[in-house]
C-alpha positions in Angstrom: 30.0 68.8 -15.1 26.7 68.1 -13.5 24.5 65.4 -15.0 21.1 64.5 -13.9 18.1 62.4 -15.0 14.4 63.0 -14.4 11.5 60.6 -14.7 9.9 57.6 -13.1 11.1 54.1 -13.5 8.5 52.0 -15.3 8.2 48.5 -16.5 6.7 49.2 -19.9 8.5 52.0 -21.8 5.5 52.5 -24.1 3.4 53.5 -21.0 6.0 55.9 -19.7 6.5 59.5 -20.4 9.8 60.7 -21.9 13.0 60.3 -19.9 15.2 63.5 -19.8 18.9 63.8 -19.1 20.8 67.1 -18.8 24.5 67.9 -18.9 26.3 71.2 -18.3 29.8 71.6 -19.9 32.4 74.3 -19.7 32.8 76.0 -23.1 36.1 74.3 -24.0 36.7 72.4 -27.3 37.4 69.1 -25.6 34.0 69.2 -24.0 32.4 68.5 -27.5 33.8 65.0 -27.5 32.7 64.5 -23.9 29.1 65.6 -24.8 29.2 63.2 -27.7 30.3 60.2 -25.5 27.6 61.1 -23.0 25.0 61.1 -25.8 26.3 57.7 -27.0 26.1 56.2 -23.5 22.5 57.4 -23.0 21.3 56.2 -26.4 23.3 52.9 -26.5 21.4 50.4 -28.6 19.1 53.0 -30.2 19.0 53.1 -34.0 19.0 56.9 -33.6 22.3 57.1 -31.5 24.7 57.8 -34.3 22.6 60.7 -35.8 22.1 62.1 -32.3 25.8 62.0 -31.7 26.5 63.9 -34.9 23.9 66.5 -34.0 25.3 67.0 -30.5 28.8 67.4 -31.9 27.7 70.1 -34.4 25.5 72.0 -32.0 28.1 71.9 -29.2 30.9 73.1 -31.5 28.6 75.9 -32.8 27.9 77.0 -29.2 31.6 77.2 -28.4 32.7 78.8 -31.7 29.9 81.4 -32.2 28.6 82.4 -28.8 29.7 83.5 -25.3 29.8 79.8 -24.4 33.4 79.7 -25.8 34.6 82.6 -23.7 36.3 82.3 -20.4 33.8 81.0 -17.8 31.4 80.2 -20.7 29.4 77.0 -20.8 26.8 75.2 -22.9 24.0 72.9 -21.7 22.8 69.7 -23.3 19.5 68.0 -22.8 18.3 64.7 -24.3 14.7 63.6 -24.1 13.9 60.0 -25.1 10.5 58.5 -25.6 9.4 55.4 -27.5 9.0 57.4 -30.7 11.3 60.5 -30.5 14.8 61.4 -29.4 15.1 65.2 -28.9 18.5 66.8 -28.5 18.8 70.4 -27.2 21.9 72.5 -26.8 21.6 75.9 -25.1 24.4 78.4 -25.5 25.3 81.5 -23.5 24.2 84.0 -26.3 26.2 87.2 -26.5 26.3 87.2 -30.3 24.4 89.3 -32.9 23.6 86.3 -35.0 21.2 83.6 -34.0 21.5 80.0 -35.4 19.6 79.6 -38.7 17.7 76.6 -39.7 17.8 77.5 -43.4 20.5 75.8 -45.5 23.4 78.2 -45.9 25.9 78.8 -48.7 28.2 75.8 -48.8 31.2 78.1 -49.3 30.5 79.9 -46.0 32.9 78.6 -43.4 32.1 80.7 -40.4 28.3 81.1 -40.5 25.9 79.8 -37.9 23.9 77.8 -40.3 22.5 74.5 -39.2 22.4 72.9 -42.6 24.0 69.6 -41.5 21.7 69.3 -38.5 18.7 70.2 -40.7 19.6 67.3 -43.1 20.0 64.7 -40.3 17.1 65.7 -38.0 13.4 65.4 -38.8 12.6 68.7 -37.2 14.8 71.6 -35.9 13.6 74.4 -33.7 15.6 77.5 -32.6 14.4 79.3 -29.4 16.0 82.6 -28.5 15.8 84.0 -25.0 17.6 86.8 -23.0 20.1 84.2 -21.8 21.0 82.6 -25.1 19.8 80.3 -27.9 18.4 76.7 -27.6 18.5 74.6 -30.7 16.4 71.4 -30.5 16.7 68.7 -33.1 14.2 65.9 -33.1 14.7 62.4 -34.5 11.7 60.2 -35.1 11.9 56.4 -34.7 9.4 56.2 -37.5 10.2 58.9 -40.1 6.6 58.7 -41.3 5.5 60.6 -38.2 6.8 63.8 -39.8 9.9 65.6 -41.0 11.5 65.3 -44.4 9.6 63.4 -47.1 12.7 61.4 -48.2 
């Protein structure tokens, strides 16, 4: 339940580096809605807030359903980095599973896979990082879609 913010206060957001927030949550289903509310509060007023909320919901639920995060004493960790041009949302799980999250679109009939097809459709860029302690999925949303991502 620890939340923290890093970064300097600055008068002109375009001259500042990204601001970063972090939240650790117990691996309980009700924590998904708390993570979503927390995201909404941080991004209040941003045109990217709704998409970021959906991504947090999906990634948090995946962590609880498919990794050790959902076991007794499990947890997941959420980080949000905000700059003038990019919102990056990362969820780190506790690992303990043989299957890593996959960015490729999965079969739409598969109900229990670890595919990130919905996140991949919403985000401009998705990166999965695997470590000895778990997986971190980072989804980036660009204020100006012309900076990269999907051509649509």
